[in-house]
N, C-alpha and C positions, 0 to 999 in steps of 0.2 A: 178563893183561889190559892191563897198561900198555904192553906191546910192541905189542899189537893197536891200541890207541888211538894210539900214536905213529906206527905205519904208516899208519893212516887219516888222521891230520893231515898227514903227509908227502905222501900221495897227493892229498889235497885241495889242498895248496899247489901241487903240480906241475900239477894241472888248472887251478887259478886262474891260475897264471903262464902256462900255455899259452893260455888264453882271453884273458888280458890282452895277451899278445904278438900274438895274431891281431887283436885290436881295434886295437892300435897300428899293425900293418902296414896295415890298412884305412885308418886315419886318414892314414898317410903316403902311401898311394896316392892318396887323395882330395886331399891337399894338393899332390901332384905334378901332378895334373890341373889343379888351380886355377892353379898357377904357369904351366903350359903355356898355359892359356887366356889368362891375363893377358899373357904374352909375345906371344902371337899378336895380341891386341888392341892392345898397345903398338906392335908392328911395323906394324900396319895404320894406326894414327894417325900414326906417324912418316912413313909413305909419303904419307898425305894431306897432312900439313904440308909435306913436301918438294915435292909437286906444287903446292900453293898458293903456296909461296915462289917456285917457278920461274915460275908465272903472273904473280906480282907483279913479278918481275925483268923479265920480258918487257914488261909494261905500262910500267914505269919507262923501259926502253930506248926504247920507242915515244914516250913523252912527252918524253924528252930529245931525241930526234931531231926531233920536231915543234918543240920550243922552240928548238933551235939552228938549224933550217932557217928558222923564222920570223924569228929574230933576224938571220940572214944576209941574208934577203930584205929585211927592214926596213932594214938598214944599206945595202944596195945602193940601195934606193929613196931613202933620205935623201941618199946621195951623188949620185944622178942629179938629184934636185930641187935639192940644194944647189949643184951645179955650174952649173945653168942659172939659178937664182935669184941666186946670187952675182955672176954676170956683170952683172945688171941692177940689183941693189940691194946696195951695199957694206955697209950696216948689217946686212942679213940674212946676208950672207956671214960676218960676225963671229960672229953667233949660231950659224950652222951649224958653224963651226969649233970653237966652244966645245962644242957637242953631240958633235962627233967626238972631241974630247979627253976628254970625260967618258965616252964609250962605250969609249974605249981603256983607261981606268983602270978 
């Protein structure tokens, strides 16, 4: 009888371990799918952030170009006005020269 009981216990343990192993495999498969899904979402967000950063860089380039173009145009206009005004008004010529020096610094 004791041998029969021992065999029954061993068989029950083997069955329980088999079921536990199967449950563990299912859990690992599910976890693997979750990780793959997370990786896909992360890659998608990274691509979106990269595209957004590229758009911002383009906008900054445009703004820099506008700012430098306007500054250059303004400098040319000041020079033209200054050249003509300085000929007729020496006091104004000194102020214009001070503005040019400030702009150069």
